[in-house]
SERO-4910 file (N, C-alpha, C, O; in steps of 0.05 Angstrom, whole numbers):
BEGIN
 pado doro    nc1    nc2    nc3   cac1   cac2   cac3    cc1    cc2    cc3    oc1    oc2    oc3
  Met    A    599     10   1014    609     37   1015    601     50   1040    586     70   1041
  Leu    A    614     37   1061    610     50   1087    628     70   1095    650     71   1085
  Ala    A    618     90   1114    633    113   1116    658    109   1131    662     89   1144
  Asp    A    677    130   1130    699    132   1147    694    147   1170    691    171   1168
  Cys    A    694    133   1195    684    146   1219    707    166   1229    701    182   1247
  Ser    A    731    166   1218    751    187   1226    742    212   1213    746    233   1226
  Glu    A    731    213   1190    719    238   1179    695    248   1194    691    272   1199
  Phe    A    679    230   1202    655    238   1216    662    248   1245    647    263   1257
  Ala    A    685    238   1257    692    247   1282    705    276   1279    704    292   1298
  Asp    A    716    281   1256    725    309   1249    705    328   1248    707    351   1258
  Tyr    A    680    317   1234    658    333   1232    644    343   1257    635    366   1261
  Leu    A    643    323   1275    630    326   1301    646    347   1318    634    363   1332
  Glu    A    673    345   1316    692    366   1331    691    395   1321    684    415   1334
  Asn    A    699    393   1294    703    419   1281    678    435   1267    677    460   1265
  Arg    A    660    418   1258    636    430   1249    614    434   1266    601    455   1266
  Lys    A    609    412   1282    586    414   1303    595    427   1328    579    441   1341
  Gly    A    622    424   1336    630    435   1361    621    419   1384    619    432   1405
  Leu    A    616    395   1385    606    380   1406    627    374   1428    651    372   1423
  Ser    A    616    370   1453    633    365   1473    648    337   1469    638    320   1453
  Lys    A    669    331   1483    685    307   1477    666    281   1485    663    261   1471
  Asn    A    652    285   1509    633    262   1517    612    256   1495    605    233   1491
  Thr    A    601    278   1482    580    275   1463    592    262   1437    581    245   1425
  Gln    A    616    272   1430    629    259   1407    634    230   1412    628    213   1394
  Val    A    644    222   1435    648    195   1441    621    177   1437    622    156   1425
  Ser    A    599    187   1448    573    175   1448    562    173   1420    548    154   1414
  Tyr    A    566    192   1402    555    193   1375    570    171   1360    559    154   1347
  Leu    A    597    173   1364    614    155   1350    610    126   1355    609    109   1337
  Arg    A    607    121   1382    599     92   1391    574     85   1379    572     63   1368
  Asp    A    552    102   1379    526     93   1369    528     89   1338    517     69   1328
  Val    A    541    104   1324    544    101   1295    561     76   1289    555     61   1271
  Glu    A    580     73   1303    595     46   1299    580     22   1303    582      2   1287
  Gly    A    565     22   1324    542      2   1328    525     -3   1306    521    -26   1298
  Phe    A    515     19   1295    496     16   1271    511      2   1248    502    -18   1236
  Leu    A    536     13   1242    551      5   1221    556    -25   1222    552    -39   1202
  Asp    A    565    -35   1246    568    -63   1254    544    -79   1247    545   -101   1236
  Tyr    A    521    -67   1252    493    -81   1246    490    -83   1217    481   -103   1207
  Leu    A    497    -62   1202    495    -65   1172    514    -87   1160    506   -103   1144
  Val    A    540    -85   1170    559   -107   1161    548   -135   1166    549   -152   1149
  Glu    A    539   -139   1190    527   -166   1196    504   -173   1177    501   -196   1169
  Gly    A    488   -154   1169    465   -160   1152    474   -156   1125    456   -155   1109
  Glu    A    498   -153   1116    511   -148   1088    499   -125   1077    497   -125   1052
  Leu    A    490   -106   1089    480    -80   1078    505    -60   1075    509    -42   1091
  Leu    A    519    -64   1055    543    -51   1054    546    -23   1036    567    -11   1031
  Asp    A    520    -17   1028    519     11   1009    500     30   1027    476     25   1032
  Leu    A    511     50   1035    496     69   1055    475     84   1035    455     95   1045
  Thr    A    480     85   1012    458     99    993    432     79    990    413     87    977
  Lys    A    432     57   1000    410     39    999    395     39   1024    374     26   1026
  Ile    A    405     53   1045    392     55   1071    367     73   1071    367     95   1060
  Asn    A    345     60   1084    321     76   1083    308     74   1110    319     63   1130
  Val    A    283     84   1110    271     83   1141    267     55   1150    273     49   1173
  Lys    A    259     37   1134    255      9   1144    282     -4   1154    283    -20   1173
  Thr    A    305      5   1140    328     -5   1150    335      7   1179    345     -6   1197
  Ile    A    329     29   1182    335     44   1207    314     33   1230    322     28   1253
  Glu    A    289     29   1221    270     16   1239    276    -11   1248    271    -19   1270
  Gly    A    289    -25   1228    299    -53   1236    319    -51   1254    320    -68   1273
  Tyr    A    337    -33   1252    358    -32   1274    349    -27   1300    360    -37   1320
  Phe    A    327    -11   1301    317     -3   1329    300    -26   1341    296    -29   1365
  Asp    A    289    -41   1320    277    -70   1331    297    -87   1343    292   -100   1363
  Trp    A    321    -88   1330    346   -102   1340    354    -93   1365    360   -110   1382
  Leu    A    354    -65   1370    364    -55   1394    341    -63   1418    348    -68   1441
  Glu    A    315    -63   1409    296    -71   1428    297    -99   1435    289   -105   1457
  Ser    A    306   -117   1417    308   -146   1425    329   -152   1444    329   -172   1458
  Arg    A    350   -131   1446    370   -133   1461    366   -116   1488    384   -113   1504
  His    A    341   -107   1492    333    -92   1516    346    -69   1522    351    -62   1545
  Arg    A    354    -53   1501    363    -29   1506    344     -7   1519    320     -8   1515
  Ser    A    354     10   1531    334     28   1547    322     49   1528    334     56   1508
  Pro    A    299     60   1535    286     80   1519    306    105   1514    308    118   1493
  Ser    A    319    109   1537    337    134   1533    363    128   1517    375    147   1507
  Thr    A    371    104   1516    394     95   1495    385     98   1470    401    107   1453
  Lys    A    359     91   1462    351     89   1436    344    119   1427    347    126   1403
  Val    A    336    136   1444    332    164   1439    359    178   1430    362    194   1412
  Arg    A    377    170   1446    407    183   1443    416    169   1415    427    183   1398
  Thr    A    412    145   1411    421    132   1385    407    144   1363    419    144   1342
  Leu    A    384    153   1364    370    164   1341    382    192   1335    387    199   1312
  Ala    A    386    205   1355    401    233   1354    430    230   1338    439    245   1320
  Ser    A    441    208   1348    470    203   1336    466    195   1304    480    206   1288
  Leu    A    448    178   1297    441    172   1269    432    195   1252    440    197   1229
  Arg    A    415    212   1264    407    234   1251    429    255   1245    428    269   1225
  Cys    A    449    256   1264    471    271   1259    490    260   1234    499    273   1216
  Phe    A    493    234   1238    511    219   1218    499    221   1191    514    223   1171
  Phe    A    474    221   1188    461    219   1163    460    247   1151    460    250   1127
  Gln    A    459    267   1168    460    296   1159    488    300   1150    493    316   1131
  Tyr    A    508    288   1162    537    292   1153    539    280   1125    552    293   1108
  Leu    A    526    256   1118    527    244   1095    516    259   1072    526    259   1050
  Val    A    494    274   1081    479    296   1062    496    315   1054    497    323   1030
  Leu    A    511    327   1074    528    351   1070    552    341   1054    563    356   1037
  Arg    A    559    318   1057    582    306   1040    576    296   1011    593    290    995
  Gly    A    549    296   1006    539    288    980    534    259    975    526    250    954
  Thr    A    538    244    998    534    213    995    504    207    994    496    188    981
  Leu    A    487    224   1006    457    219   1008    445    244    998    457    265    999
  Ser    A    423    242    989    404    267    981    387    277   1004    384    301   1009
  Thr    A    376    257   1018    360    264   1043    367    246   1066    380    225   1063
  Asn    A    358    256   1090    366    244   1116    346    224   1124    326    234   1136
  Pro    A    346    200   1120    324    180   1124    317    181   1157    294    177   1165
  Ala    A    337    186   1173    334    183   1203    312    204   1211    298    201   1231
  Lys    A    309    227   1195    292    248   1203    262    238   1207    247    249   1223
  Leu    A    254    218   1191    230    206   1188    221    186   1212    198    177   1215
  Ile    A    243    181   1229    241    163   1251    233    181   1277    245    201   1282
  His    A    213    174   1291    202    190   1313    215    176   1339    215    151   1342
  Pro    A    225    193   1356    238    182   1380    215    172   1399    192    179   1396
  Glu    A    222    157   1416    204    147   1438    203    169   1460    221    184   1465
  Lys    A    180    169   1472    175    187   1497    189    175   1518    186    151   1522
  Thr    A    208    194   1535    220    183   1552    216    203   1578    216    228   1575
  Lys    A    214    193   1600    209    211   1622    237    218   1632    252    200   1639
  Lys    A    245    244   1631    269    253   1639    271    256   1669    255    268   1683
  Lys    A    293    244   1678    296    244   1709    304    272   1717    319    285   1702
  Leu    A    296    281   1740    299    307   1751    326    304   1764    332    283   1775
  Pro    A    342    325   1762    371    324   1773    368    325   1803    349    337   1814
  Gln    A    386    312   1815    393    310   1846    404    337   1852    419    349   1837
  Ile    A    397    347   1877    411    371   1887    416    368   1919    405    351   1934
  Leu    A    435    388   1925    441    388   1955    428    413   1966    431    434   1954
  Thr    A    415    412   1989    406    433   2003    425    454   2010    449    449   2008
  Gly    A    417    478   2017    438    498   2028    451    489   2052    474    497   2057
  Glu    A    439    472   2069    452    463   2093    475    443   2085    498    444   2094
  Glu    A    466    423   2067    488    405   2058    511    418   2045    534    411   2051
  Ile    A    506    437   2028    527    452   2013    546    463   2036    570    459   2034
  Ser    A    536    477   2055    550    491   2078    567    467   2091    590    470   2096
  Leu    A    555    444   2096    570    421   2112    593    413   2093    615    410   2103
  Leu    A    588    410   2064    609    401   2049    632    419   2046    655    410   2043
  Leu    A    625    444   2047    647    464   2044    662    466   2068    685    475   2065
  Glu    A    654    460   2091    668    460   2116    686    439   2120    701    440   2140
  Gln    A    688    418   2105    700    395   2109    733    395   2104    749    384   2119
  Pro    A    739    409   2081    769    408   2078    784    422   2100    775    443   2109
  Asp    A    806    411   2109    824    421   2130    842    442   2118    861    435   2104
  Ile    A    836    465   2123    854    488   2109    881    492   2123    895    511   2115
  His    A    888    478   2141    914    475   2154    934    457   2139    957    454   2148
  Asp    A    925    445   2119    946    428   2104    942    438   2073    924    453   2065
  Leu    A    962    428   2058    963    437   2028    937    426   2014    922    441   2002
  Lys    A    931    399   2016    910    386   2005    883    399   2012    866    404   1995
  Gly    A    880    405   2037    855    418   2046    849    444   2034    827    451   2026
  Val    A    873    462   2030    871    486   2017    863    483   1990    845    498   1980
  Arg    A    873    467   1978    869    462   1946    836    454   1943    821    464   1926
  Asp    A    830    434   1961    803    423   1960    784    441   1966    763    440   1952
  Lys    A    787    459   1985    771    481   1994    766    499   1969    743    508   1965
  Ala    A    788    505   1954    785    524   1936    767    510   1910    752    524   1896
  Met    A    771    487   1907    758    473   1884    728    471   1892    712    479   1875
  Leu    A    721    461   1913    690    460   1923    680    487   1921    657    490   1911
  Glu    A    692    509   1930    679    535   1932    677    545   1905    656    557   1899
  Leu    A    697    541   1886    695    548   1859    672    537   1845    658    551   1831
  Leu    A    668    508   1847    649    494   1833    619    503   1841    600    504   1825
  Tyr    A    617    508   1865    591    520   1876    587    551   1868    564    559   1862
  Ala    A    606    565   1868    604    594   1862    598    597   1831    584    616   1823
  Thr    A    607    579   1814    605    587   1786    585    569   1771    573    577   1751
  Gly    A    582    543   1784    565    521   1767    578    510   1745    565    499   1727
  Ile    A    607    513   1744    619    501   1719    620    469   1724    616    459   1746
  Arg    A    624    454   1703    625    427   1701    649    417   1713    669    432   1711
  Ser    A    652    394   1726    678    386   1734    699    381   1714    723    382   1719
  Ser    A    690    375   1688    707    372   1667    721    398   1659    744    398   1652
  Glu    A    705    421   1660    714    449   1658    732    457   1680    751    471   1675
  Leu    A    727    448   1704    743    456   1728    769    446   1722    787    463   1721
  Ile    A    776    420   1717    801    409   1717    816    419   1693    841    417   1693
  Gln    A    804    432   1670    818    441   1648    825    472   1653    838    484   1636
  Leu    A    816    484   1675    824    511   1682    854    517   1682    869    500   1691
  Asn    A    863    538   1673    890    547   1679    891    572   1696    870    586   1699
  Val    A    915    578   1706    917    601   1724    909    626   1711    896    643   1725
  Glu    A    913    632   1687    908    654   1674    876    658   1669    867    679   1661
  Asp    A    860    637   1673    830    639   1672    819    650   1696    795    655   1697
  Val    A    834    655   1717    824    666   1743    831    696   1748    855    702   1749
  Asn    A    814    714   1751    821    743   1756    812    749   1785    789    756   1790
  Leu    A    831    746   1803    825    753   1834    817    781   1836    799    786   1852
  His    A    827    798   1823    823    825   1826    794    832   1820    782    847   1836
  Thr    A    782    823   1800    755    829   1792    738    806   1805    714    809   1803
  Gly    A    747    784   1816    729    763   1828    715    749   1807    692    744   1810
  Ser    A    728    741   1785    716    729   1761    731    707   1751    755    705   1757
  Leu    A    718    689   1735    730    666   1723    723    664   1693    699    667   1687
  Thr    A    741    659   1676    735    654   1647    736    623   1642    756    610   1645
  Cys    A    712    615   1633    710    584   1628    711    582   1596    694    592   1582
  Lys    A    731    569   1586    735    567   1558    726    539   1547    732    518   1559
  Lys    A    713    540   1524    707    515   1508    713    518   1478    722    540   1469
  Glu    A    709    499   1464    713    498   1437    693    519   1424    701    535   1406
  Thr    A    670    518   1434    648    537   1419    649    565   1432    631    581   1425
  Gly    A    668    573   1451    668    600   1459    678    600   1489    690    581   1498
  Ala    A    673    622   1502    681    626   1530    658    641   1544    643    655   1530
  Arg    A    656    639   1567    637    653   1585    650    661   1612    665    645   1623
  Arg    A    646    684   1621    658    697   1642    641    697   1666    619    707   1662
  Leu    A    647    688   1691    628    683   1711    641    698   1736    665    701   1740
  Pro    A    622    707   1750    629    719   1775    631    700   1798    619    679   1797
  Met    A    648    708   1819    653    688   1843    646    704   1868    653    727   1871
  Tyr    A    631    691   1886    624    705   1911    652    704   1927    669    688   1922
  Pro    A    654    724   1949    678    731   1962    693    708   1976    718    706   1975
  Ala    A    678    692   1987    691    666   2001    704    650   1978    726    639   1984
  Ala    A    696    646   1956    707    630   1935    733    645   1926    753    632   1922
  Val    A    732    673   1923    753    687   1917    776    685   1934    799    680   1926
  Ala    A    768    688   1961    787    682   1983    799    657   1984    823    657   1989
  Ala    A    787    635   1979    797    607   1980    816    604   1957    837    592   1960
  Leu    A    809    613   1933    825    611   1910    851    626   1914    872    617   1906
  Ser    A    848    652   1927    871    670   1930    892    654   1949    916    656   1944
  Asp    A    883    641   1969    897    628   1990    913    604   1973    937    600   1977
  Tyr    A    899    591   1955    908    568   1943    930    575   1923    953    564   1923
  Ile    A    921    594   1906    941    603   1885    968    614   1894    990    608   1884
  Cys    A    964    632   1916    989    647   1924   1005    631   1946   1029    635   1949
  Arg    A    993    614   1960   1007    600   1981   1012    570   1977   1031    560   1989
  Val    A    996    555   1962    995    529   1959   1003    516   1934   1018    497   1933
  Arg    A    991    529   1912    998    517   1887   1028    518   1878   1037    499   1865
  Pro    A   1045    539   1886   1071    539   1879   1086    516   1892   1107    508   1883
  Leu    A   1076    506   1911   1088    481   1928   1081    457   1916   1095    437   1922
  Leu    A   1060    455   1899   1051    430   1888   1059    428   1858   1066    406   1850
  Ile    A   1058    449   1842   1061    449   1814   1090    438   1806   1111    446   1817
  Asn    A   1088    420   1785   1115    416   1773   1113    421   1742   1094    432   1732
  Asp    A   1134    412   1726   1134    421   1697   1110    405   1685   1098    416   1667
  Ala    A   1103    381   1692   1077    366   1680   1056    380   1682   1040    379   1663
  Gly    A   1051    396   1705   1029    407   1709   1025    436   1692   1003    446   1688
  Gly    A   1047    445   1684   1044    469   1667   1030    491   1678   1038    501   1699
  Gln    A   1008    502   1665    992    524   1674    966    513   1688    948    528   1694
  Ala    A    965    487   1693    941    479   1705    934    493   1732    952    497   1748
  Leu    A    909    500   1736    903    515   1761    904    495   1782    916    500   1803
  Phe    A    891    471   1779    889    453   1801    906    426   1793    902    416   1771
  Thr    A    921    417   1811    940    395   1807    936    374   1827    925    380   1849
  Asn    A    944    348   1821    942    330   1844    969    335   1862    986    353   1857
  Leu    A    971    318   1882    993    321   1901   1022    315   1889   1043    320   1901
  Asn    A   1019    305   1865   1046    301   1851   1053    323   1833   1075    324   1822
  Gly    A   1034    341   1830   1041    365   1813   1031    364   1785   1036    383   1770
  Ser    A   1018    346   1778   1006    344   1750    977    352   1753    964    353   1774
  Arg    A    968    357   1726    938    370   1726    919    343   1737    921    320   1728
  Leu    A    902    353   1755    883    338   1767    863    326   1746    856    339   1727
  Thr    A    856    301   1751    835    288   1731    808    287   1743    804    290   1767
  Arg    A    789    283   1724    765    284   1730    757    261   1754    742    266   1773
  Gln    A    768    239   1750    762    214   1770    776    223   1795    764    217   1816
  Gly    A    797    237   1796    810    243   1822    793    266   1834    791    267   1859
  Phe    A    781    283   1821    764    302   1834    738    290   1845    729    297   1866
  Trp    A    726    272   1829    704    258   1839    709    244   1864    692    247   1881
  Lys    A    731    230   1868    736    216   1893    739    238   1914    730    232   1936
  Ile    A    749    260   1911    754    280   1931    726    290   1941    722    293   1965
  Val    A    708    295   1922    680    305   1928    667    281   1944    654    287   1965
  Lys    A    669    258   1937    654    235   1949    667    232   1976    652    225   1995
  Gly    A    692    236   1981    701    232   2007    694    252   2028    690    245   2051
  Tyr    A    691    278   2019    683    297   2034    652    296   2041    643    304   2063
  Ala    A    636    286   2024    608    282   2027    603    261   2050    586    264   2068
  Gln    A    619    240   2049    618    220   2071    626    229   2096    614    222   2116
  Lys    A    647    246   2096    655    258   2120    635    279   2133    635    283   2157
  Ala    A    619    292   2114    600    307   2124    574    293   2133    557    307   2144
  Gly    A    570    270   2130    548    252   2135    527    257   2116    503    255   2123
  Ile    A    533    264   2092    511    269   2071    505    238   2057    521    224   2044
  Thr    A    481    233   2063    474    204   2050    471    199   2023    473    177   2012
  Lys    A    463    226   2008    460    221   1980    481    214   1964    504    220   1970
  Glu    A    475    200   1940    495    188   1926    508    215   1909    498    221   1887
  Ile    A    527    227   1920    535    252   1910    555    252   1889    572    234   1890
  Thr    A    554    270   1869    571    273   1846    581    300   1844    568    318   1856
  Pro    A    602    307   1831    609    334   1828    585    351   1814    581    375   1820
  His    A    571    338   1796    549    351   1782    528    358   1798    512    374   1789
  Met    A    526    348   1820    502    355   1840    510    388   1848    491    402   1855
  Leu    A    534    397   1847    541    422   1858    531    443   1834    520    465   1838
  Arg    A    535    432   1811    526    448   1787    494    450   1790    484    473   1789
  His    A    481    429   1794    451    429   1796    444    447   1819    426    463   1817
  Ser    A    456    443   1840    450    462   1864    455    491   1860    440    507   1870
  Phe    A    474    496   1847    483    524   1840    459    535   1824    447    555   1832
  Ala    A    451    521   1804    428    532   1786    401    535   1803    387    555   1802
  Leu    A    394    515   1817    367    514   1832    366    536   1851    346    549   1854
  His    A    389    539   1867    391    558   1887    388    586   1879    377    603   1894
  Leu    A    399    593   1852    399    616   1840    367    622   1831    355    643   1836
  Leu    A    358    603   1819    329    604   1811    312    609   1835    295    627   1833
  Glu    A    314    596   1857    298    598   1883    301    627   1894    283    638   1907
  Asn    A    325    639   1888    328    666   1900    324    687   1881    331    710   1886
  Gly    A    311    680   1857    302    705   1840    316    710   1813    311    729   1799
  Ala    A    336    691   1807    352    695   1783    336    688   1760    320    669   1762
  Gly    A    339    702   1737    324    693   1714    336    668   1698    360    663   1697
  Leu    A    315    654   1685    325    631   1669    345    636   1650    363    620   1647
  Lys    A    342    660   1635    361    665   1613    389    669   1625    409    659   1614
  Asp    A    392    682   1647    419    691   1661    430    662   1670    454    658   1667
  Ile    A    414    643   1680    425    619   1689    433    601   1666    453    588   1668
  Gln    A    418    600   1644    427    589   1619    452    599   1610    470    583   1603
  Lys    A    457    625   1610    485    635   1602    505    627   1621    526    618   1611
  Met    A    502    629   1647    523    621   1666    528    589   1665    550    580   1671
  Leu    A    511    576   1659    516    545   1657    526    537   1631    535    514   1628
  Gly    A    525    555   1610    533    549   1583    517    532   1566    526    520   1547
  His    A    489    531   1573    472    515   1559    466    527   1532    457    550   1531
  Ala    A    469    512   1512    461    521   1483    433    525   1480    425    544   1465
  Asp    A    415    509   1493    388    508   1490    376    512   1516    382    498   1535
  Ile    A    357    534   1518    343    539   1543    328    515   1555    325    514   1580
  Ser    A    318    494   1539    304    473   1549    321    455   1568    310    438   1582
  Ser    A    349    457   1567    364    443   1585    362    457   1612    363    443   1633
  Thr    A    357    484   1613    359    498   1638    330    497   1651    326    501   1675
  Gln    A    307    491   1633    280    493   1643    275    471   1661    255    471   1675
  Val    A    294    449   1663    290    427   1682    287    436   1710    273    424   1726
  Tyr    A    301    458   1715    304    468   1743    277    479   1750    270    477   1774
  Leu    A    260    489   1733    233    497   1738    214    474   1746    198    475   1764
  Arg    A    219    453   1730    205    427   1740    213    419   1766    196    409   1781
  Leu    A    239    421   1774    248    413   1801    234    430   1821    227    420   1843
  Met    A    231    455   1817    220    474   1835    189    465   1843    180    467   1866
  Asp    A    174    454   1821    151    444   1826    146    413   1835    124    402   1836
  Asp    A    170    400   1840    170    373   1847    163    373   1880    173    388   1897
  Glu    A    146    353   1884    133    353   1910    157    345   1931    158    355   1953
  Asn    A    176    324   1923    197    320   1939    215    340   1944    225    342   1966
  His    A    220    356   1925    236    380   1929    223    400   1948    238    411   1965
  Phe    A    198    406   1948    184    422   1968    190    410   1997    196    425   2016
  Lys    A    187    384   2000    189    374   2026    215    376   2035    219    380   2059
  Glu    A    237    372   2017    264    375   2027    267    403   2037    275    407   2060
  Val    A    261    423   2021    264    449   2023    252    458   2052    264    472   2068
  Tyr    A    226    447   2054    212    451   2082    225    440   2106    227    453   2127
  Asn    A    236    416   2105    252    402   2125    277    416   2132    285    417   2156
  Ser    A    291    428   2110    314    442   2114    310    470   2125    325    479   2142
  Cys    A    294    481   2116    288    511   2124    269    520   2146    273    540   2159
  His    A    249    504   2150    229    510   2169    240    505   2198    248    482   2204
  Pro    A    240    527   2217    252    524   2242    246    497   2259    262    484   2273
  Lys    A    218    491   2256    207    468   2273    212    444   2260    216    424   2273
  Ala    A    214    443   2232    223    416   2218    252    414   2218    262    391   2219
  Lys    A    267    434   2217    297    432   2217    309    418   2241    329    404   2239
  Ala    A    295    423   2263    306    415   2288    309    384   2291    325    372   2305
  Asn    A    290    372   2277    286    344   2277    294    327   2250    293    303   2249
  Ser    A    302    343   2230    302    330   2201    331    319   2199    333    297   2189
  Gly    A    354    331   2207    381    323   2205    385    318   2170    371    329   2154
  Leu    A    404    302   2165    413    298   2136    403    272   2126    408    266   2103
  Gln    A    387    255   2142    379    229   2133    355    232   2115    333    224   2123
  Arg    A    358    242   2089    336    244   2073    335    226   2047    316    226   2032
***
């Protein structure tokens, strides 16, 4: 009596309101667990207990799964068994009695203010692509939204008059301010360039590729990486680094943690508190010193 994962997928999306990436991860983890049960001929979920789940984690350990993978898998199984409890298949959630391994969470990588400025200077605003790319980079750093959120934006989500952006998700929407340079870059793109790029396939998409269809996340990642190389930034840059940089730079300049949490759209403030740890990180202090101190800045460059 194994569960129908399509019903669990519906639960993740409509009841839990999880992001698409989290839904995919949870489903993959649960399907792996169910495959393990089938191989062991444990076909009745009502017979699953703590020892069964511990056996699965021993099996994961034998296959050298990382601690972070096992922690995520436990979260997936806890959610799955809670779904079975709500459905009436089980009376209790056996995964709640399993304790996750302690893992050391990596601190996010960020760009310094100097690196941000260099990155934003790279697009050539004398051609269509450069105007579009300038608007995207400015918008990402101005608001701290995720790249997945950026590519889902529609024209109606931008209010140039008020200098604000509405970022919509399944669980709600948040309205974010934009600094003047970002508003100017967006205005130039929307008024002068977007009408020349958009086609019927693009619909109401704010940002499109050069063929006029909605830009993909992979396409945007390549754009950011290309400009980072052009700027001479040696860090392994990702679009998410602009989000981390947005948050840390606000915190460094006096913004409250609660305000940053709301702007980032974090459901739990513990996700935002990582930036406090980053401010206490010795390597971060060194980077800030080399970037900002007049005597150190003259010799530091970007090779960090």
